[in-house]
C-alpha positions as CSV (number, residue, x, y, z in Angstrom):
1,M,-1.7,-12.1,51.0
2,T,-2.2,-9.1,48.9
3,R,-3.0,-9.4,45.2
4,Q,-0.9,-7.4,42.7
5,R,-2.7,-5.2,40.2
6,L,-1.7,-4.1,36.8
7,D,-0.3,-0.6,36.6
8,P,-2.9,1.3,34.4
9,R,0.0,3.3,32.9
10,L,1.5,0.2,31.3
11,P,0.6,-0.4,27.6
12,L,-1.4,-3.5,26.9
13,S,-1.2,-5.8,23.9
14,E,-4.0,-7.3,22.0
15,L,-3.5,-11.0,22.6
16,H,-5.4,-12.3,19.6
17,V,-3.3,-10.2,17.2
18,H,-0.1,-11.5,18.8
19,L,-1.1,-15.2,18.7
20,G,-2.6,-15.0,15.3
21,A,0.5,-13.5,13.8
22,A,2.7,-16.1,15.4
23,V,1.6,-18.9,13.0
24,T,3.6,-19.1,9.8
25,P,1.8,-18.9,6.4
26,A,3.0,-22.4,5.5
27,I,1.3,-23.9,8.6
28,M,-1.8,-21.9,8.0
29,W,-1.8,-23.1,4.3
30,G,-1.5,-26.7,5.5
31,I,-4.2,-26.4,8.1
32,A,-6.6,-24.8,5.6
33,H,-6.0,-27.5,3.1
34,A,-6.3,-30.3,5.7
35,Q,-9.6,-28.9,6.8
36,G,-11.0,-28.4,3.3
37,I,-11.3,-24.6,3.8
38,R,-11.9,-23.0,0.5
39,L,-9.3,-20.2,0.1
40,P,-9.7,-17.2,-2.3
41,T,-6.5,-18.3,-4.1
42,K,-4.7,-21.6,-5.1
43,D,-1.3,-19.8,-5.2
44,F,0.7,-19.9,-1.9
45,S,2.4,-16.6,-2.6
46,A,-0.9,-14.8,-3.0
47,F,-2.2,-16.6,0.2
48,R,0.9,-15.5,2.1
49,D,0.2,-11.9,1.0
50,L,-3.4,-12.2,2.0
51,I,-2.7,-13.2,5.6
52,T,0.5,-11.1,6.2
53,V,0.6,-7.6,7.4
54,G,2.8,-5.6,5.1
55,R,3.5,-2.0,4.0
56,R,0.8,-2.0,1.4
57,R,-1.9,-3.2,3.8
58,R,-3.6,-0.1,4.9
59,G,-6.9,0.6,6.5
60,F,-9.5,-1.1,8.7
61,E,-11.1,-3.1,5.8
62,A,-7.8,-4.6,4.8
63,Y,-7.2,-5.8,8.4
64,L,-10.7,-7.2,8.6
65,V,-9.9,-9.4,5.5
66,L,-6.7,-10.5,7.1
67,F,-8.3,-11.5,10.3
68,H,-11.3,-13.2,8.6
69,W,-8.9,-15.7,7.0
70,T,-6.5,-16.2,10.0
71,E,-9.4,-16.6,12.4
72,L,-11.3,-19.0,10.1
73,I,-8.3,-21.2,9.7
74,Q,-7.1,-21.1,13.3
75,S,-10.6,-21.8,14.6
76,S,-10.9,-25.0,12.6
77,P,-11.1,-28.3,14.5
78,F,-7.7,-29.4,13.3
79,A,-6.0,-26.2,14.3
């Protein structure tokens, strides 16, 4: 039996970005609170903006902030 290989010409996706972005802000908010994770805001709208990629989010540092919070919350024991 031969083993199929990926075609190196095909574009690949970054799996963590895809999965991290698949969780809604409301679920992330609930997980964070259930786990006692101290968020930088108590306002849901501000939290949603913090973990959502939007037009105004530009640059590497902005993405690092976004991934810091999404990974922290999604890596909690409850998540």
